[in-house]
C-alpha positions in Angstrom: 25.3 44.7 0.7 22.6 45.6 -1.4 21.8 48.4 0.3 25.9 49.9 1.1 25.8 49.6 -2.6 23.0 52.7 -3.0 24.4 54.9 -0.3 28.0 55.1 -2.0 26.1 55.6 -5.8 25.8 59.0 -5.2 29.8 59.8 -4.0 31.6 58.1 -6.7 28.8 60.6 -9.0 29.9 63.4 -7.6 33.8 62.1 -7.7 33.8 61.4 -11.0 31.8 64.9 -11.5 34.6 66.7 -9.9 37.0 65.3 -12.2 36.4 66.6 -15.6 35.9 70.7 -13.4 37.7 73.0 -15.1 40.4 75.0 -14.0 39.4 79.0 -13.9 35.8 78.2 -14.8 32.9 77.8 -12.7 29.1 76.3 -14.8 28.4 79.1 -14.0 30.1 81.6 -16.0 32.7 82.9 -13.6 36.1 82.4 -14.4 38.7 81.7 -11.9 42.1 83.0 -12.3 44.5 80.2 -11.3 47.9 81.5 -10.5 50.1 81.5 -13.5 48.0 80.9 -16.8 45.6 83.8 -18.7 41.7 84.1 -17.6 41.0 83.0 -21.3 38.7 80.4 -20.6 39.0 78.1 -23.6 42.9 78.2 -22.6 44.4 75.2 -20.7 44.6 75.0 -17.5 47.0 72.9 -15.2 47.1 72.5 -10.9 44.5 71.7 -8.3 41.0 73.2 -7.3 39.9 71.9 -4.4 36.0 70.5 -4.8 33.7 69.8 -1.3 32.2 67.1 -2.0 29.7 64.9 -0.2 30.9 60.9 1.8 28.0 58.8 3.4 29.3 57.8 6.9 27.7 54.7 8.4 27.4 55.3 12.3 26.0 53.9 15.1 23.3 56.1 17.4 20.7 54.7 20.7 17.4 55.7 19.5 14.0 55.1 22.2 11.3 53.1 20.7 8.3 51.8 22.0 8.4 48.1 22.4 5.3 46.0 23.4 5.9 43.0 26.2 3.6 40.7 27.6 3.6 40.7 31.9 1.8 38.0 33.6 -1.2 39.1 35.5 -3.0 36.5 37.9 -6.9 36.8 38.2 -9.7 35.2 39.4 -12.7 34.3 38.4 -16.2 33.0 40.1 -17.7 30.0 38.5 -21.0 27.7 39.8 -20.6 24.1 39.7 -23.0 21.4 39.8 -22.7 18.2 43.1 -25.1 15.7 42.9 -26.7 14.7 46.3 -28.2 11.0 46.5 -31.5 11.8 48.6 -33.4 8.5 49.8 -36.9 8.1 49.8 -39.9 5.6 50.5 -42.1 4.6 47.9 -44.9 2.0 47.5 -45.1 0.0 43.9 -46.6 -2.4 42.9 -45.1 -5.1 41.1 -46.5 -8.3 38.8 -45.5 -12.1 39.7 -46.1 -14.9 38.0 -47.8 -17.7 40.1 -47.5 -21.2 38.8 -51.3 -23.1 38.8 -51.9 -26.9 37.9 -54.5 -27.7 35.5 -55.6 -31.2 33.2 -57.1 -31.3 30.4 -58.6 -34.2 28.0 -55.9 -34.7 25.0 -56.9 -36.9 21.8 -53.7 -38.3 20.0 -53.5 -40.6 16.8 -51.4 -43.5 17.3 -50.1 -46.3 14.5 -50.2 -50.4 15.2 -48.3 -52.3 13.6 -50.6 -55.5 11.6 -48.3 -58.3 10.6 -49.7 -61.2 7.5 -48.4 -63.1 5.6 -47.7 -63.0 1.9 -46.4 -65.2 -1.3 -43.4 -63.6 -3.0 -41.6 -64.0 -6.0 -37.3 -63.2 -6.7 -35.1 -64.2 -8.8 -31.8 -65.8 -8.0 -28.3 -66.5 -10.1 -27.8 -70.1 -10.4 -23.7 -70.6 -10.9 -23.1 -73.5 -14.0 -20.2 -75.1 -15.7 -20.4 -74.9 -18.7 -17.4 -76.0 -21.7 -15.7 -73.9 -24.3 -13.4 -74.3 -26.8 -10.1 -72.2 -27.9 -7.4 -71.3 -29.6 -4.3 -70.5 -28.1 -0.4 -69.8 -28.5 2.0 -72.3 -27.0 5.7 -72.3 -27.9 7.9 -75.9 -28.8 10.9 -76.6 -28.9 12.7 -77.3 -32.5 16.1 -78.9 -33.0 17.7 -76.6 -36.0 21.3 -77.7 -37.4 23.3 -74.1 -37.9 27.2 -73.6 -39.0 29.1 -71.2 -36.1 32.4 -70.3 -37.0 34.9 -71.1 -33.3 38.2 -70.4 -32.6 40.8 -73.8 -32.1 43.6 -73.5 -30.2 46.0 -76.1 -32.1 49.4 -75.3 -29.9 51.9 -77.5 -28.8 54.0 -77.9 -25.4 58.2 -77.0 -25.9 60.4 -77.5 -23.4 62.6 -74.2 -22.7 66.4 -73.6 -20.2 65.1 -71.5 -16.9 68.1 -69.9 -15.0 66.6 -69.6 -11.6 68.1 -68.4 -8.7 68.0 -70.7 -5.5 70.0 -71.5 -2.1 71.6 -74.3 -1.1 71.4 -75.8 3.1 73.7 -73.8 3.7 72.1 -70.4 2.7 74.2 -69.1 -0.5 72.7 -68.2 -3.2 73.7 -70.3 -6.3 72.1 -70.2 -9.9 70.9 -73.2 -11.0 69.4 -74.1 -15.3 66.4 -75.8 -14.8 64.3 -77.5 -18.3 60.3 -76.9 -17.8 57.5 -76.9 -20.2 56.2 -73.9 -22.1 52.6 -74.3 -24.6 52.8 -72.3 -27.4 49.3 -71.1 -28.9 48.1 -71.4 -32.2 44.7 -69.8 -32.6 42.9 -71.0 -35.6 39.4 -70.0 -36.6 37.1 -72.9 -38.6 33.7 -73.9 -39.3 31.8 -76.2 -37.3 28.1 -77.3 -38.0 26.0 -77.7 -34.3 22.8 -78.2 -33.3 20.4 -76.2 -31.3 16.9 -75.5 -29.8 14.7 -73.0 -30.9 11.6 -72.0 -29.4 8.4 -72.4 -32.6 5.3 -70.1 -31.8 2.3 -72.7 -32.5 -1.5 -71.9 -32.7 -3.6 -74.8 -31.0 -7.3 -75.8 -30.3 -8.0 -76.4 -26.5 -10.8 -77.0 -24.3 -11.9 -74.6 -20.9 -14.7 -74.6 -18.3 -16.3 -71.5 -17.3 -18.9 -70.6 -15.0 -21.7 -69.1 -16.1 -24.7 -67.4 -13.6 -28.2 -68.3 -15.1 -31.9 -66.0 -13.6 -33.9 -68.5 -12.1 -37.4 -67.4 -11.1 -38.3 -69.1 -6.9 -41.4 -68.0 -4.7 -40.8 -68.0 -0.2 -43.5 -66.6 2.1 -42.7 -63.6 3.9 -44.5 -61.5 6.5 -45.3 -57.7 5.8 -45.9 -55.3 8.5 -49.1 -52.7 8.1 -49.4 -49.5 10.2 -53.1 -48.6 11.0 -53.7 -45.3 12.7 -55.7 -45.4 16.0 -56.7 -42.6 18.2 -56.8 -42.8 21.9 -57.9 -40.4 24.8 -55.9 -39.3 28.3 -56.0 -37.1 30.4 -52.7 -35.2 31.5 -51.4 -32.4 34.1 -50.3 -29.1 32.9 -48.4 -25.8 34.5 -49.5 -22.6 33.6 -48.3 -18.8 34.9 -51.1 -17.0 35.9 -50.0 -13.3 36.8 -50.5 -11.7 40.5 -50.6 -8.4 41.6 -48.9 -7.4 44.1 -47.5 -4.6 46.7 -44.5 -3.8 48.7 -42.5 -0.2 49.9 -39.1 0.4 49.0 -36.3 2.7 49.0 -35.4 4.8 45.8 -32.5 6.9 46.1 -32.2 10.0 43.8 -29.7 12.5 43.1 -30.4 16.1 43.2 -28.1 18.5 41.6 -26.9 21.6 43.8 -25.2 24.8 43.1 -22.0 25.5 44.1 -19.8 28.2 44.1 -16.1 28.1 43.4 -13.3 30.5 42.9 -10.2 29.1 40.8 -6.8 31.6 39.6 -5.2 31.6 36.6 -2.6 34.2 34.5 -2.4 35.6 32.0 0.0 37.8 29.8 -1.2 41.6 29.7 0.7 43.6 27.0 2.5 46.4 27.9 4.4 49.3 26.4 7.9 49.6 27.7 10.5 52.5 26.1 13.6 51.4 25.7 17.4 52.5 23.9 17.9 50.8 20.5 21.4 50.9 18.7 20.5 51.8 15.3 23.1 52.1 11.8 22.6 55.2 10.3 24.2 56.5 7.6 25.2 60.1 7.0 26.3 62.1 4.4 29.7 64.4 6.1 31.3 66.9 3.5 34.7 66.2 2.9 37.4 68.8 0.7 39.0 67.2 -2.1 41.7 68.4 -4.6 40.4 67.7 -8.3 43.5 68.3 -10.8 42.0 70.3 -14.0 43.6 69.7 -17.4 40.6 69.9 -19.9 39.6 73.3 -21.6 36.4 74.3 -20.4 34.6 76.5 -22.7 32.6 79.4 -21.5 28.7 80.8 -21.7 29.2 81.9 -25.7 28.5 79.1 -27.5 31.9 78.1 -29.9 31.5 75.2 -31.5 35.8 74.5 -30.9 34.9 75.6 -27.2 32.3 72.8 -26.6 33.0 70.6 -29.5 35.0 68.6 -26.3 32.5 68.7 -23.5 29.1 68.6 -25.4 30.1 65.2 -27.7 27.5 62.2 -27.5 29.2 60.0 -25.7 27.8 56.1 -25.0 27.6 54.5 -21.6 26.0 55.1 -18.1 29.9 57.6 -16.9 29.5 59.2 -20.1 26.2 60.1 -19.4 26.5 61.0 -15.8 29.6 63.2 -16.7 28.1 65.0 -19.5 25.0 66.2 -16.7 28.1 67.3 -14.3 29.3 69.9 -17.4 27.1 72.5 -16.4 29.0 75.4 -19.0 28.2 73.0 -21.8 24.7 72.6 -20.6 24.3 76.6 -20.3 26.5 77.7 -23.3 26.0 75.1 -25.8 22.2 73.9 -25.0 23.9 70.0 -24.8 
């Protein structure tokens, strides 16, 4: 999108400049006369002036370019491989064997012999004895005590009341019967009564008890004592030792010999090749185009008059104002604006 705007910017500048070209006044100082109007440079002109502008046009072209392509190619190479070939030989070999041999030797050794003897030994034993001792203990004894307590006594009486009762006679018919019955009418009275009760009291008393006490007592007894005495003895014993002995034997030894062998293999490589190809490319070209531009503003002649050059040479701010002033050649050459 930025690329398209860069190409369209010159066309916008040309259109803005062409819109301010005045009829009858060329920037080189020549006056163009318009039909029906005076050739005075500073007189207002009307109508249209033809102007040729360059317009950007996008086209697609076919161009040839060199392209690098990779082509697969089969190649052969020869390499050397070492193969192990077994080879058997007979070799005389000397080796050592250990032969067992029995020998006899005299050995002196020490033994410990027990010797028993009788010894008198004194020891202490604990003998139990009974002893009587006195002590104090707390016992509970019952004691009769008189106490005053509040009790409730029912001093009611019996009363006779009549009541109607439903009953069934012998025939099974219901009938009402008046019955008299005694009813107790209660009359609870609270009063104090003296009673005797038994209470337990704790009393200290002395008593005797027996205990068993162990007292030490020395005694004597006969004990057998064993003492170990060292004694040297001699004996003959046989032992076996291994004696080295040299022997010779013939054995087969296999060795591997490396033999070079040449082999050939095929491999594929990619070779770069320059190829000419046609490519579709978008190209921007400037095409000339004639347009009609209205002429409505006065244009200055080469002679610098303040009243003539003031409209087009007056400095203005902004990008479009600077572009318009750049293409107003009449004022640039005449007034030096």
